[in-house]
Each structure stands twice: as C-alpha cells, then as structure tokens.
C-alpha positions as CSV (number, residue, x, y, z in Angstrom):
1,X,11.0,207.8,-46.6
2,X,11.3,205.5,-43.6
3,X,8.0,203.8,-44.6
4,X,9.2,203.3,-48.2
5,X,12.5,201.8,-46.9
6,X,10.5,199.6,-44.5
7,X,8.2,198.4,-47.4
8,X,11.2,197.7,-49.6
9,X,12.8,195.6,-46.8
10,X,9.5,193.7,-46.3
11,X,9.0,193.1,-50.0
12,X,12.6,192.0,-50.4
13,X,12.3,189.6,-47.4
14,X,9.0,188.2,-48.8
15,X,10.7,187.7,-52.2
16,X,13.7,186.1,-50.5
17,X,11.5,183.7,-48.5
18,X,9.5,182.9,-51.6
19,X,12.8,182.1,-53.5
20,X,14.0,179.9,-50.6
21,X,10.6,178.1,-50.5
22,X,10.8,177.5,-54.2
23,X,14.3,176.2,-54.0
24,X,13.4,173.7,-51.3
25,X,10.4,172.5,-53.4
26,X,12.8,172.1,-56.3
27,X,15.2,170.1,-54.1
28,X,12.3,168.0,-52.8
29,X,11.2,167.2,-56.3
30,X,14.8,166.3,-57.2
31,X,14.9,164.0,-54.2
32,X,11.7,162.3,-55.2
33,X,12.9,161.9,-58.8
34,X,16.2,160.4,-57.7
35,X,14.5,158.0,-55.3
36,X,12.1,156.8,-58.0
37,X,15.0,156.3,-60.4
38,X,17.0,154.4,-57.8
39,X,14.1,152.1,-56.8
40,X,13.3,151.4,-60.5
41,X,16.7,151.0,-62.0
42,X,19.3,150.2,-59.4
43,X,17.7,148.5,-56.4
44,X,15.1,146.4,-58.1
45,X,15.8,146.2,-61.8
46,X,13.0,144.5,-63.6
47,X,11.1,143.7,-60.4
48,X,9.7,147.1,-59.2
49,X,6.4,147.4,-61.0
50,X,4.8,149.9,-58.7
51,X,6.9,152.7,-57.3
52,X,5.2,155.6,-55.5
53,X,7.3,158.3,-53.9
54,X,5.1,159.6,-51.1
55,X,7.1,162.4,-49.5
56,X,10.4,164.2,-49.2
57,X,11.3,166.2,-46.1
58,X,14.4,167.9,-44.8
59,X,16.3,165.6,-42.4
60,X,19.1,167.9,-41.4
61,X,22.8,168.0,-42.3
62,X,21.7,169.1,-45.8
63,X,20.0,165.7,-46.5
64,X,16.4,165.0,-47.4
65,X,14.5,161.9,-46.2
66,X,12.4,160.3,-49.0
67,X,9.6,157.9,-48.2
68,X,8.0,155.7,-50.9
69,X,6.2,152.5,-51.6
70,X,7.8,149.9,-53.8
71,X,5.5,147.1,-54.7
72,X,3.4,147.8,-51.6
73,X,6.4,147.8,-49.2
74,X,7.5,151.0,-47.5
75,X,11.0,152.2,-48.3
76,X,13.0,155.1,-46.8
77,X,16.2,156.6,-48.2
78,X,18.2,159.8,-48.1
79,X,19.0,162.3,-50.8
80,X,22.0,164.6,-50.8
81,X,21.5,167.6,-53.0
82,X,25.2,168.4,-52.9
83,X,26.2,165.2,-54.5
84,X,22.9,164.4,-56.2
85,X,23.0,160.9,-54.9
86,X,20.2,158.9,-53.3
87,X,21.0,156.1,-50.8
88,X,18.7,153.6,-49.2
89,X,21.4,152.2,-47.0
90,X,22.4,148.7,-46.2
91,X,19.3,147.8,-44.3
92,X,16.9,148.6,-47.1
93,X,18.7,146.2,-49.5
94,X,19.4,143.6,-46.9
95,X,15.7,142.6,-46.9
96,X,15.8,142.1,-50.6
97,X,19.1,140.2,-50.3
98,X,17.5,137.9,-47.7
99,X,14.5,137.5,-50.0
100,X,16.8,136.5,-52.9
101,X,18.6,134.0,-50.7
102,X,15.3,132.4,-49.8
103,X,14.3,132.2,-53.5
104,X,17.6,130.5,-54.3
105,X,17.2,128.0,-51.5
106,X,13.7,127.2,-52.9
107,X,15.3,126.8,-56.3
108,X,18.0,124.5,-55.0
109,X,15.4,122.4,-53.2
110,X,13.4,122.1,-56.5
111,X,16.4,121.1,-58.5
112,X,17.4,118.5,-55.9
113,X,14.0,116.9,-56.0
114,X,14.0,117.0,-59.8
115,X,17.4,115.3,-60.0
116,X,16.3,112.6,-57.5
117,X,13.2,111.8,-59.5
118,X,15.2,111.6,-62.6
119,X,17.7,109.3,-61.0
120,X,14.9,107.1,-59.9
121,X,13.5,107.1,-63.4
122,X,16.9,106.3,-64.9
123,X,17.3,103.4,-62.4
124,X,13.9,102.1,-63.4
125,X,14.9,102.2,-67.1
126,X,18.1,100.4,-66.4
127,X,16.2,97.6,-64.6
128,X,13.8,97.4,-67.5
129,X,16.7,97.2,-69.9
130,X,18.4,94.4,-67.9
131,X,15.0,92.6,-67.7
132,X,14.6,93.1,-71.4
133,X,18.0,91.7,-72.2
134,X,17.5,88.7,-69.9
135,X,14.1,88.1,-71.4
136,X,15.5,88.2,-74.9
137,X,18.3,85.7,-73.9
138,X,15.7,83.4,-72.4
139,X,13.6,83.7,-75.6
140,X,16.6,83.0,-77.7
141,X,17.7,80.1,-75.5
142,X,14.3,78.6,-75.6
143,X,14.0,78.9,-79.3
144,X,17.5,77.3,-79.7
145,X,16.4,74.5,-77.3
146,X,13.2,73.9,-79.3
147,X,15.1,73.9,-82.6
148,X,17.6,71.3,-81.2
149,X,14.9,69.0,-80.0
150,X,13.3,68.9,-83.4
C-alpha cells in the first residue's frame, strides 16, 4: 500500500511538472508571438521586412525576456503574461528615433540644395528675359532708326 501511494505521489508530481513545463512553453510561445507582432506592426510599420524571434526566457518577476533580430539588428524586449503586453522600452525605440531624425536631416539638406538650384535657375531666366526685352527694344529702335533715315 505504501509503495502504491508512493507511486501515485511520484506519478502526480511528474504529471504536475509536465503540466508546468507545458505551460511555460506556452507562455514562451505567446511571448515570441507578441514580440513578432510588436516589431512588425507597432515599432516598425512597413519597415521591418525580416523579423526573427530567437528566444524567450524567464527573466523573473513574472516577465519573459524575448530576443530577436529585426532586419539584422538585435532587439530585446519583455513580455508580461499577466497583461499580455510586450514592451521594448525607451532605449530600443530611441535608436530608431535617432535614425529617423538623421533621415529627416538628410531630407532637409536635399530640399535646401534643390531650392537653391531652382533659385539660381530662376535668376538665370530673369536675366535672360531682361536681356531678351532689351535686345527686342534695341532691334525695334534700330528698325525705327533705319525707317526714319530712308
């Protein structure tokens, strides 16, 4: 009887450990799924072409640390199974924010150069117009002078 009770206890413990193991795998898969959704939809909409979630591990305090590669750059975030939210934090997005600022600065530089070249072209056309008008006046004056001398 004692052996049977001992076997029942062992079997129930193994079953319990198996259920706990399956639940942590389930949470890890949920963490990976949320991370990929976040990186595709929220953090880099239309820009993330290659998202690979590498691993999810327990980080303590009920959170899971998720590591992944987004367009070749390593990203790390945390997933909370209680709230179902994934968060990369400020520092993960600050790099993208700085990247966007640099892109905007390049765009501003391009448009400044473009406007300066257009201003030069407009000036050139204004000079040509003035030269054309004065040339026409000279032609008209010379033809008038020639007609008066005849």
